[in-house]
Structure formats: C-alpha cells, structure tokens
C-alpha positions, 0 to 999 in steps of 0.5 A: 580873496580879501575882503574888508568883513563887517565885524561882530558886536564890539570887534574891530575889522580885521587886518587885511589885504586889498585886492588889487589886479593890476598891469603886472598882475597887481598888487594887493594894496589897502588903505589904512586906518586903525580906529581911534581907541574908544570910550571907557564908556561906550564901546566903538564898531571901528570901520577901518582896513589896515596894510599887511603886505604879503598876505596878498589874496590877488594874483601877486602879493607886492605891495603899493609901493612895489606896485609900478602904476599909478592906483586909486583904491576907494573903500566902502567905509569913504563910501558910505561917509560920502554917500557915494551910491553909484559909480558916477558918484565914487569916480567923480571923487577920484584922482584924475578922473571925469565923468560926463552923463548920457554918453550914448545912452550911459554915463563916459568915464575919462582918465588921461585924455582916453574914455575908461572903457576896461571895467572888471568885476573881482578881477574878471575882464567884463563889458560896461559903459556900453549901451543902455548900460545901467549905473552899478550900485556901490552898496555890492562893494567892499571898494572900486580899485582904478588903474590908471594907464595902459593895462593889456597884460591882464586885461586884453584890449582896451584904451590907455586910460585906466582900469576899473575894478569893482570888488564885491562883498564876500561872506565872513566867519562871524555873523554881522549885519548893517543897515542904513536909511537915508533921505534927501534933495529932491525926495530921494528915499533909500533903504538898504541891508546887509546881513552874513555870516557862517552857516554851519558851526565850523564856519566852512559854510557862509553867506552873505545877503545885500539889498537896496531899494531906491526912490529918488527925483532930481535937481530937473523937474519929471524925471524920477527913478525907483530901484531895487538891488540885490546881491546874495553870494556863499562860501564853502571850504571844501578842504583846508585851503580850497574855497568854492564861491557863488553868487547872484545879483539882480537889479531893476531900474525904472525912470522917467529920463532926460534925455535932451538936456539943454540946447545952447545960443546957436554961437555956443553961448549959455542960455541962462535956463533954470536947473530945474529945465526938462525938456523931454515929454513926461511919458518918456521912460528908460528901464533896466533889468539886468542879472550877473552869476558868478562862481570861483573855486580858489586853491592855496598850496603848502610851498606859497602857490595858489590858482584860481578859477573865476567865472561871470554871467551877466545878462540884460535888458532895457527899454528907453522911449523918449522925445525931447527939444532938439535944437539950438536955441534962438537969442530973440527967444523965438521957438527953434527946436524940433522934437527928437525922439525914438523908441529902443530895446536892447539885449546884452549877454556876456560871459567871461572867464579868468584862471591863474596860477601864481607863486614863489620860486628861486633861482640864484639865491633869491625867491621870485614870483611868478603868474601864468594865466588865461582868460576868455570873454564872449559877449553879445548886444542887440539893439532893437528900434522903432519910429514915432507914428507919426514923427514928430513936427513943427519946431518948439519954443524951449524957454516955454517949454511943456513936457505934459504937452507932448502925446505919446505916439504909436510906434512902428514894429521893432527892428533888428539889425542882429546881434554885435558879437564880440570874442577875446581870448588871451594868455598872460605870463608876468614875473616878479625877479629880486635882481638885488636886495634893493631891486625888483624887475618886473617883465610880462607878455600877453597873447590876445584873439579879439573878434567882431561879427555882424550881420554884415562885417567879420572884423579879426585882426592879426594876433597881439602880443602885448609886453609889459616890463616895470622896475622897482628900486627901494629907496628905504623901507618906507619909499620905492622908485619906479618905472614902468612901460605898459602896452593896450591894443584897440581893434579898429574896424575901418578898411583899406582901400583894397579892404583890409581891416586896419591894424589895431591902435595901439597906446604905450604908456610909459611912467615913472613916480616914487610911491611912500607908506608912511604913519606906521603905513598907515599913510600912502602917497606917491607922485608919477609922471607919465606920457601916452602915445595912441599909434595906429589911428583910423585916418581918411586915405588922402589919395582917396578922398571919400565919395558919398558915404563910401571913404577909405582910412590908413593907420596914420594918426596918432595922438599923445598925452602926458601929464602929473599925478600925486596923491595921499590917501590913508591915515594922517593920524589916529582921528583923521583920514585923508584922500587927496588927488591932483592931476595934470594931463595935457593932450594934443594930435601928433599926426592927423590931418584936420587937427595938427597939433591940436589938443585931442581932448579939450573936454577934460579939465588940465588940472584936477584936485580931488580932497576928502577929509574926514574927523573925529572930534574930541569935545561930546566924549568923541562921538562927533565927526566932521568932514570936508572935501573939495572937487576943483577942477581948470576950464574946458571946452567943447567943439560941435560943427564947427562952434566952440563952447566953455566951461570955466574952471569951478570949485565945489564944496561937500561937508558932512556932520556925523554923530555917533548915537551909541555903539550900533547907531550913527547919524549923519547930515552930508551936504554937497555942492555946499555953496551952490555953484552954477556950471556944466558938468559936460557940454555936447553941442549947440543943439542939446545934451549940454549938463548942469551940474547937480545944485547944492543938495542934503542927504540925511541918514541913519546907519545902523551896525552889529 
C-alpha cells in the first residue's frame, strides 16, 4: 500500500498514489503539493505529496477524476499544520460533515443528513463510533479518506452517509525520524515521536514506531484527560513483489469526563451559563484501554495483477462512572435539576478479514480492470451496569453548582444482559470497462449475509444483493464528468404483527458531477449533486396500535436527502496550498406517519463551508509561513419533548504562523476560533447534554524532522 514516507535528510518526499477504498473498489488519490524551491543557504525538508496516475497500490488504479463519487482526503501534512490531533478535529474540517460530541458515550458524525457508521482501517471494515469508542489519535495515520454517499459494495451494511478510512503509517526503505512538542490553552501538553527505516542492509526488513503522550484540561472546569498511544509496524519482503506486514497499536486514556453538558430553560431558551460551566461530579471517570493487532500479505504479479489479504483484531475495555445535573432550568433560577448518574463497564472485541485480487484484462481490443474480493467481520460487545447506593435524591441549582459537593456513592454489583454479537460476510465483484477512449463504464455487485445475536433475540435477514453502477466520461485530459448509483442496507430489529423481523432499510444514492485535475495535476476540483432515498424504515403499524410497551411495525417509512458539494484541494502555486469545501443539504420525510414533509435531519446545517490555506511568504528568507481558515455553517435546530432548540448560523476563523528555524526544526503558533465566537456545537434537549463550542484557543508547537 502506497504511503507518504518520511524523507531522509535533505530529500523531498517521493511521488506516490494515495490509497482510497471507495464504493467501486476505488481509487488512489493524491494530494498534490510540490515543495517550494529551497534557498541556496538553507536546504529544506519538504513534507509534500503528488499524484502519479496508474501507480495504485489499492484495489484499482483509478485516479481521483475517474472515481464517480465525492471523496475528500485530509493528509498528515494538513493535520500538522492545523494541529488536528483527533478524528473529531479532522472531521470538523472536512467537507459536508458535522460533529456532535457525547452522543451515546461517544462522538457522532454526520454527512448528507445521515449518521456515519462505516469506518475502515487500511481499507478493512471496522466497528467504530459504537458505545464507549475512544478518540482516534491522528499521529498514527498518513491520511484520512472520506467517501461520501452509500458504500455498500465494499463495506456491506451501513447508512448512506459516508465511509471514513484511516490509512496508517508504514515503514520506509530510508531512515527517517520526526518528533513534536506542543503546549497550549487549558494546560494542554503533548509529545510525539515517529521513527522508522530499514533493519537490514538490503532494506527488505523495515519497521516504524510512533508514540504520543498528552495531558490536557478543557475549557470547562474540572475535566481533564491523560492519553498515551503506541503504534508499531514491520514489513518483510518475502520475495520480489511479495510483502508481509504485521503491527500492533495500543491506546490508554484516563479522564475526568463531562457527561452533563448544560441544560436549557424549559421553553428551550439559552440559560446563559459560562462556557467554563461543569455540571458533573468531580469524581467522574471515563477510562479506555484498547489494542489493535493487524497483518497483511500482498503480492504483485508481472502481468499487472495484485492480490492482498488483510486481517484486523481489535479489543477494548472501558469504564465509566459519573453523576451530573439533569433537568430543565427555571427562569426564576430556583433549583430544578436532579442528579443522574450510573457506572458502566464495556468489553468490545472484533475480528475482520478482507481479501481481494485485482488487475487488467483485454476484451474487444481494449484493456479493462476486474476486482474480486470478500470480507468477513465478527464483533462482540457487552455492557455491564451498576446502580448507585443509595441513588441521588433532591433538587440542585445549576446556577450555583459545586462539583465537589457530591459525595462519591457506593455501587451495586455490575450486571450484564449478555453480549451482543454481530457477524457480516460478503463477496464482491467490480469491473471497469473501457467502452471507448473517453467513456468508462463501471459495474459491480455484492452479496452479504448479516446476523445479530443477543441473549434474548436473533436478527438474520435474507441475503442482501447490493448493486453498483457508474459512468465516467473524459471531457479532456484535465476534466471528467461522471454519474453513479450506489446502494447500502441497514438491518432492523423491529418485528411485524406476525413476528417476522422487518426487511433491512435500503439506502440508494444517485450522484452526478464533474472533476478536474488542474495546475499540472496539483489541484483537484470537483462539483457534485446527489439524491439519497432511504426506504423501508420502521413505522408503527397503524392497524395495530401500541399496547403498553408492545408495538408492531411495518417497513413503510421513507426519507430523502438532496444536496450539492463543491471542493478544491491541492496546490494553487508553489507557495500556496488550499483545501476548501462547500456543501448544501436538505432533507425531508417522504413517508412518515408523524412527520410527513418535515426535515428529518434538522440538526444538520443546510450550508457548510470549510476552508484552509497555508502559504510560504516571500520575506525573511522564505522561513515564514502563514495559514488562515474558516469554518462556517447555517442555523440548525433540535426538537425534543415538543420543544425546539435553535442555534443560529456562525463562522469561526482559525490562523497559523510558522517559522522554519533551520532545515530540521519548525516552530508554529496556531489560534482557533480567533474572534472567540460563542455558539453551541450540539444541542440535545432541555434537560442536559447541550455542548458549547470551544472558545478561542492557542497552541505553540516545535517540530523536528530528520
């Protein structure tokens, strides 16, 4: 798999293709950026990457403009420029995505009106975003790839939102090392180290190790977090064209969390508490320990074919104990909140395997491409819960909250309802057919089996057939137009009156657009329009009204999402890099007993603009660089318990100033939310879990590279 290597001293990064696993077995992309010419008196280590079409180490060799779906890439270079250290940070900068923290004990991500629940690590489907999933540290990655829309061909089940692929760092044949120290607002301190290279003279055995440690507070009182990450990978060339890779990753997080957020008034109004407000107990605790072990075997053949087998094993344990204010606030500011809390343990495990072969073949005097593959995934998750003894009682005043006044209670014995086990098997095939010199037709399909088992229930829908189709037309060497149809399914657990489980929800994605590779292939631009329909959503059966807790359902619901996305990403000039994306999205219920014609994702802004530009300035011997970015979005709302909460549109400005000390060291100052905008990042209801956006923050970093 092609990676961005760390360069040896004084050497530019080599040209590579970015690996992208998209809905058609897709495409390696690259972020183009040739480094500016160094001064005569000071040699430069340039952290750049450029595209080289047809050099794919992914499942097919299609370039970005030959990929008929919207796709964004955020490189490690940009992560370092903006101090994007978690997946939350990255997706807050990506085109068309929204980030909502503390949703079911983890962060929820959304695109095109749907929750993102399809994640991959190096192209292998993995379970992330589930209950008690920890934050992912970006120092272990080369890049994050975000394919928007349905991705059922390779991934199987999911929502028609997006697929997020985390592409890990790999060893290189030349020795390289880098490190960073940073410090910033709210006592945030972080260290990173990344070292790798050959372990024998022939460089047939290579290794790489990445480690991070961070200690930080937050803009709200009391909460803090210590986290450590260790990642190691080794590669062995067994024979020409044959490479074995094995690795391990470990993560440890210890934190005092903030589960409560802030409430609102009973009528939905903002209660105006300071952003530093902390409405939990000072003894709150949320800890994670996770491990990942992975291996792959890749073979390249002389006829242009390649085959690869990848395996992932993930396991994680977490512990949560909290108590916090719960209840809408009164306008007379009298005490009105109760205390809600509990204690949990979570045990998660997962095994995933993906195997494929791809390569060219000739038919009708033209060369085409074929991809054949299969993957399997087994997950097990179990939640153990305990109650407080005695349970919290009384009302409390959120306007004069004391987090140290709540005594830590004893807990009952932990109990579980048993594990939830999910298994998915799938086989897929896709062909890229060169119909003419300008026209490429792409067709594929997947057969999937899915099963979920708990102690009391089993859900196993019929075998699912997931089709894919696309057309790409080369308008010129730089421009292409495309259209595609993609699909994905999502199993349901609700039952009909005769006891049968509902058929899975089906998500259908129609998309058309135009893509270009400009500035000698260094600047990617795209414009896309799409329509997504999600059918067979569970609805209460109108012929059999609910009786107490017993309800029967029909698969009669339907929603629709429509929108537009525009993106530019790459190098405008040798001294100016740009990443900019705009998205427009509107949603509505097409068939729904209670909400016909209403938006189904009012929490997602209709308009989102994300942009970042970084320039090397012509003064001070070209040692000085500056970055400027914006995150802007329109208003959104959330309705809960018949009350609507609203957040108006807002724009945030981010800035960076960098100074290249010498050929190895660079210092930088980053400022986020430059004008200290007050806003809510997410809204949940009047009782709790409304989250302020982060105030203005600064981060000073020193980075070394050898």
